N, C-alpha and C positions, 0 to 999 in steps of 0.2 A: 107445562114441562111437557119439550117434545118426549114420543116416545121411543125406547130402543127401537132400534131398526134389526131387522131377521141376521144381518154378519156379523151383527156385532154382537147379538144373544148366542153366534154360532161360533163364533173367535171364545166367548168366554164356557159355554163347554167343553169347547177342544183342551184349553186349559186349566180346568176346571178337574180335566177325569186324564190328562198326563202330570199334572203338578208339575207344572214348565213349562216355561213357552217357547223356547229354544225346541222343547220335543212337539210342543203343541203345533208352531210356525211350521215345521220341517213337514207333519199331517197333510197337513190344509196349505204347504208349497205359497207360504209367503216369509218375509224375513221378521225374524225376530219383535226386530220393533216398531215394525206396525202393530202388532198384537199389540206391543205394553201402549201405542196411541189410542190407541181401540180402545183399550180397558180402563184407557184416564180418562178418557170422552163418554165410560157408559159409567164409572164409576160419578163423572162429574156431573149427567143427566139423574145419575140413581139417587147425585147428591147422601150415597152411601159407601164407604167401604166394602169392599169384596171380597181382597184379601192381603191376608198377613207375608208381609216379604220380612224373609231377612240375604245377608248373604247368602249364606246356607239352603234354604227353602221357603218354600214359598203353604201357606195353606187358607183356607175357606177360611171369611169371618160365622159368627153364626147368619146375616142376610148372606150371603155368599151359601153359605149349605140349603136357606130357604128358594135363593133361585134356582140352586142346583134343580134340585128337588121336582119344582116346577117345571121347568124350562126346558132339562134333558127332552124327555120324555114326549114333547112339544117339536123341539126342533127335530127328533130320530123319526117322526110320524112325516114331516114335511120330506123328509129322505127320501127316507121308503116311498111317496108317493111318486114322488120322479121315478127315482131307479123301476117304483111297479108302470109309469106310461112310457117308462126307457126301454126295458123288457120286452114290451106289451110290441113295441114295432120294430124290437131288434132279437140279435143273442141278447140270455139272460146276462145277466149286471145287477151291480149292487157288490158294497161288499155286509161282513158277519161280522158282526166283534162280539166274544164268548169271554164271558168272566170262568176261571176253570183254575182245579189244584192242577198241580205239576204231571203228578199221577195222571191223573183223568182223562187228559188229553192226550196222554202217548199213542193208545189205541190207536186213537182214529187220525192221529197226524203218522201213524202208522204204515195202516190199512185202507184209509177212507178216500185222505185227502190228495194220494199224488194221481189215484184215477179220479178223481173229483173235481180239483183242479184243471187236468189236462182237457177234461170233458166242460169243462166252462170257464171257461180263461178269464173272460171276463170278471169276472166275478173273486173278491180279494176276501179270505177271513183272518179277521187275529182275532189273537188268542193270549187274555194277559191273567197272569198265574198268579194267583193271593191267596195264603193261605185263613182270611178271613168266609166266614159265608154272606155276603152283601145280599142286596134289595138289586137283583139286576135291573127293574125297572127305572131305579131312583138312576142307579150307573149310570146309566147311559150306554148299559147292553143288549144285543137279542135273546141273548143265552147264556146258558151257562153249563156249568159240570158238577154234579157233587157222588157223592154215591144216595142213594135211593129214599137213604133216610131222613138226608139234608136236606131234601126237594119241596118245599115248598108248598101243601096242598092246593093251592089255588092254579098250578102249571101241566104244561103239559108235556110227560117226561116219555124220551124215549130208551129206553133200560139198551144198554150192552156190554158185551162185554162178560167175565166170570162174576160172582162175587169177590169183594173185596177182601180180603183178611191180609193182618197182621201177623211177621214173623218175629222173633226174636233173632238175629242172626251175630257171628264171631268170628274170628279171625282162627285158621288153625295155634298160630301163633298165641293171641290170648289166651287161648282152654291151655292150650301147653303151661302156661305158667303162670292163670291166674284158679285152675279145673271147670269141671262143670256141673250147673246148677242141676242139683235133684227136680226141686218144686218149686213153684213161684216167689215164696218166700225167699227162699235165696238169690236172687237176685238185692234185694232189699245193698246186701253185702257184697257185691258189687262194682265195677267200677260200670258203669251205665252210658250211655252216647243221648240224651237229649232232645229234643225237639223242641222251640217254646214258639206262640205261633205271633203274628206278627200283631195282636192285642198284646201280648204278656205273660197270656196263659202257658203253662208249660203243661205237654202234650202226656197226660197218665196214661198209663199202660195196665189195659186192658184185658187180665187174662181168662177161661175159659179152664177150669179143673176143677174134676168130680163133683162137673155137673152144676158146676160156681161160677159167677164169674168175679175173677180179686181185683180188683183196681189197685197197684201199686203206683206212689211217687217214688219212684227210685234216684238213686243218688249217680253224682258221676263228674270227672273230668272236664269234660266240653258240655254243651248247649250251642244247638243250629237251628235253623230259620230253613233250613231247603233236603230234603231227605234223601238227593246225589251227594251233598256234603256229610251227609250221616253213613250212607257207603259204603264211602272212600274210606271215613274217619273208623270203621268196622273190618275195613281192607286191612287198614294200618297196622289195628292192636290195636288202638287207642280202648276199647271197653263195646259193649254188647251197644247193640244196636235194635230199636223195634221200630221196623217199617215195611209196607209192601209188601204182601209175599210178590208178588207180579215182578217188584223192583232186583230183583236176587237169585232168581226162583239158576238165573241161569250159572248167575256166581257159587249155588249152593254144587251145581250138577258138574262145574269143574273141581269142587275141593277149594274153592280160595274162601268158603263159607264155610261153617256150619250151622246148621239149624241150633237152636240152644231150645231148649223144651216143644220140640218141635208138636204139632197137632191143639197147638193148647190160643189159638187165633184166634180169637171170636169172629165172625163174619157178619158187615157194615150190606151188606147189601151189594144189589148189580149195581156201575158204572150206570150216569143217564146225564143223553142229553136235556137240558128242560126251558123252555122259554113260554111267556104270558096265553093263557086259553081264553084269555077275555079281552084280546085285543089281533085285530091284523097281521099275518104273516105275512111280514113280506118274501114276495118271490123266490127273491137267494136262500133266504134259512129254510125254503118252503123244500126247497130241493135239495139241501145243505141234510137236513131231515132225514130225509127219505132216501136219503143214502145212506146214513146211519142206519135208518131199520130193515131196510134191503141187507146190509152186510150182516147186520147181531140175525137174521135170521135166516143167513147162507153159513154160520158163524153155532145156528142152533142144528141144521140137520147137519150140520160136520160133526157133531159131538153126539151123534144119536143114533 
């Protein structure tokens, strides 16, 4: 049986990561029909189905999941080798693909990326926002951004930004109608805006009260999977939202939102850019990690 070629395997990885033929085709600069033809040929060569397709969605089969776990890191290594040789001959180039939470990426987009991309115009940076904690190596990512307590122990972690804390906030209109909670248990009788992970699990509200951590399974009229939408729902007076403090600090200062039970949100540690310690770091990622370190060091000096 003829072995699959690099181009077919690269196309498979792109489709699996984007979960879309059209999105993968745009990323690779080819037509969707060309990718579809390549996948039919690959499945015929392997004599197995790699994707389950419907008119509305596409998912990997068990065989596809296995192939992705083994092939994605190898394809990435080949791309990094080409990038490294290219960078050695001319100015730094390459791509950096980062899995992140939306809130964790924001400080780097605001404070690091503008100067970094101007300094290195041939480096492309892609952020993939995800509420799940994924295996960045198996997923074909170069790095991830999570709070320190969620970073795997075998990763290099570059800390940045202040500690991440959550806060319960509501609009003045909501507080005027429903009153101000006086203790964490009062939240159980309020209209709360809940967050659901992509896994389907609901995010519990963990607060620190009288030296103890209180974990609440709140109830309410609205459940969302996006933190910014939760803030907008709180601004609209729908209920109380439990969101990162950094996301609402300016709105609280402006009087558009009110801290409910201020100071009870526990710390989840600093944000971290992290990447594998046991793999060769591609030049583009090495430069980006150094840019994050330098910005973080400047921030710490400014805070003292």
